[in-house]
Backbone as CSV, one residue per row, in Angstrom:
resi,resn,N_x,N_y,N_z,CA_x,CA_y,CA_z,C_x,C_y,C_z
1,MET,94.779,86.316,77.021,94.659,87.150,78.203,95.004,86.363,79.469
2,ASN,94.747,85.067,79.449,95.034,84.253,80.616,96.536,84.217,80.918
3,ALA,97.369,84.226,79.878,98.822,84.227,80.082,99.260,85.523,80.765
4,TYR,98.621,86.624,80.408,98.928,87.914,81.045,98.630,87.859,82.540
5,HIS,97.481,87.307,82.892,97.102,87.235,84.303,98.053,86.340,85.088
6,LYS,98.446,85.221,84.507,99.381,84.329,85.187,100.746,84.989,85.353
7,THR,101.168,85.743,84.332,102.448,86.450,84.414,102.416,87.503,85.516
8,MET,101.328,88.237,85.599,101.219,89.263,86.637,101.137,88.639,88.028
9,GLU,100.492,87.497,88.138,100.483,86.789,89.425,101.905,86.453,89.859
10,LYS,102.670,85.886,88.938,104.048,85.520,89.247,104.890,86.744,89.586
11,PHE,104.639,87.844,88.880,105.367,89.078,89.155,105.109,89.546,90.589
12,TRP,103.835,89.622,90.985,103.512,90.111,92.328,103.977,89.151,93.406
13,LEU,103.949,87.846,93.122,104.470,86.888,94.082,105.976,87.072,94.246
14,GLY,106.684,87.304,93.145,108.128,87.553,93.206,108.456,88.823,93.964
15,VAL,107.691,89.881,93.705,107.907,91.143,94.425,107.659,90.947,95.915
16,ALA,106.614,90.203,96.255,106.307,89.963,97.676,107.434,89.204,98.355
17,ILE,107.951,88.175,97.692,109.016,87.366,98.293,110.298,88.173,98.434
18,LEU,110.676,88.877,97.362,111.913,89.669,97.420,111.823,90.790,98.450
19,SER,110.687,91.451,98.518,110.556,92.533,99.487,110.491,91.992,100.916
20,LEU,109.958,90.787,101.098,109.972,90.179,102.427,111.395,89.840,102.849
21,VAL,112.182,89.311,101.927,113.583,89.018,102.233,114.319,90.309,102.597
22,PHE,114.072,91.367,101.839,114.715,92.655,102.126,114.265,93.196,103.486
23,ALA,112.974,93.055,103.792,112.465,93.553,105.072,113.094,92.800,106.241
24,VAL,113.263,91.493,106.098,113.900,90.712,107.161,115.362,91.121,107.301
25,TYR,116.023,91.367,106.179,117.414,91.837,106.209,117.519,93.179,106.946
26,LYS,116.615,94.106,106.609,116.633,95.418,107.281,116.298,95.281,108.758
27,MET,115.433,94.337,109.106,115.112,94.122,110.510,116.358,93.651,111.260
28,GLY,117.167,92.826,110.614,118.410,92.388,111.238,119.383,93.528,111.433
29,GLN,119.366,94.507,110.536,120.261,95.658,110.645,119.764,96.691,111.649
30,LEU,118.480,97.043,111.541,117.944,98.172,112.285,117.169,97.797,113.544
31,GLY,116.689,96.590,113.605,115.812,96.199,114.703,114.365,96.272,114.250
32,LEU,113.509,95.636,115.003,112.109,95.518,114.607,111.379,96.855,114.593
33,SER,111.569,97.656,115.602,110.795,98.901,115.706,111.118,99.888,114.589
34,GLU,112.348,99.903,114.102,112.731,100.845,113.055,112.485,100.299,111.647
35,SER,112.169,99.027,111.525,112.011,98.444,110.194,110.585,97.992,109.895
36,LEU,109.643,98.385,110.700,108.261,97.947,110.480,107.692,98.416,109.143
37,THR,108.084,99.589,108.690,107.542,100.083,107.418,108.002,99.243,106.235
38,TYR,109.133,98.564,106.359,109.605,97.700,105.277,108.690,96.485,105.100
39,PHE,107.966,96.110,106.134,107.054,94.978,106.037,105.728,95.366,105.396
40,LEU,105.515,96.635,105.157,104.313,97.084,104.469,104.350,96.679,102.992
41,PHE,105.516,96.741,102.372,105.639,96.421,100.946,105.307,94.969,100.636
42,PRO,105.822,93.982,101.375,105.415,92.609,101.061,103.928,92.347,101.317
43,ALA,103.360,93.048,102.280,101.928,92.886,102.544,101.100,93.399,101.365
44,ILE,101.481,94.534,100.814,100.765,95.085,99.669,100.940,94.186,98.452
45,ALA,102.173,93.760,98.183,102.432,92.894,97.029,101.724,91.556,97.191
46,GLY,101.695,91.012,98.391,100.976,89.767,98.634,99.483,89.924,98.428
47,SER,98.957,91.067,98.817,97.531,91.344,98.598,97.219,91.441,97.110
48,LEU,98.092,92.082,96.360,97.892,92.177,94.917,97.997,90.808,94.250
49,PHE,98.921,89.970,94.719,99.013,88.609,94.202,97.714,87.858,94.460
50,TYR,97.220,87.931,95.684,96.000,87.208,96.027,94.812,87.722,95.224
51,ALA,94.717,89.029,95.037,93.614,89.591,94.258,93.667,89.097,92.818
52,ARG,94.857,89.113,92.210,95.015,88.609,90.836,94.632,87.143,90.750
53,TYR,95.100,86.354,91.714,94.824,84.920,91.732,93.321,84.665,91.842
54,PHE,92.674,85.343,92.772,91.245,85.161,92.999,90.444,85.550,91.763
55,ILE,90.780,86.670,91.153,90.052,87.140,89.974,90.258,86.187,88.799
56,ARG,91.483,85.690,88.610,91.743,84.762,87.509,90.982,83.462,87.704
57,LYS,91.001,82.929,88.911,90.284,81.686,89.179,88.776,81.854,88.961
58,ARG,88.236,82.971,89.378,86.808,83.217,89.180,86.479,83.333,87.702
59,ALA,87.341,84.012,86.930,87.115,84.141,85.492,87.208,82.786,84.792
60,GLU,88.158,81.940,85.215,88.265,80.593,84.639,87.032,79.763,84.955
61,ARG,86.548,79.872,86.175,85.361,79.123,86.578,84.147,79.571,85.757
62,GLU,83.984,80.885,85.571,82.868,81.399,84.776,83.004,80.994,83.315
63,SER,84.220,80.996,82.806,84.463,80.593,81.428,84.114,79.116,81.226
64,ASN,84.474,78.288,82.180,84.142,76.861,82.091,82.649,76.639,82.183
65,ASN,81.957,77.414,83.007,80.511,77.303,83.113,79.839,77.715,81.819
66,ASP,80.349,78.747,81.154,79.782,79.193,79.877,79.972,78.144,78.789
67,GLN,81.105,77.469,78.801,81.384,76.446,77.799,80.534,75.211,78.020
68,ASP,80.225,74.898,79.261,79.424,73.718,79.569,77.974,73.882,79.147
69,GLN,77.486,75.090,79.140,76.082,75.325,78.837,75.818,75.400,77.391
């Protein structure tokens, strides 16, 4: 299960980076005021990456505590 969580972390990090690059590209084409909604996607993907990362780290910490006892 840990491999699944790491894979999903990498997926969301990749989506965040690619969508940020696309948002910056659209900002260059359209200007900042017309491209603000494109910056919503990297924010959501980055939040999902952070949530996955935080949950995985907490589960690893709890798993290590269970093994130590």
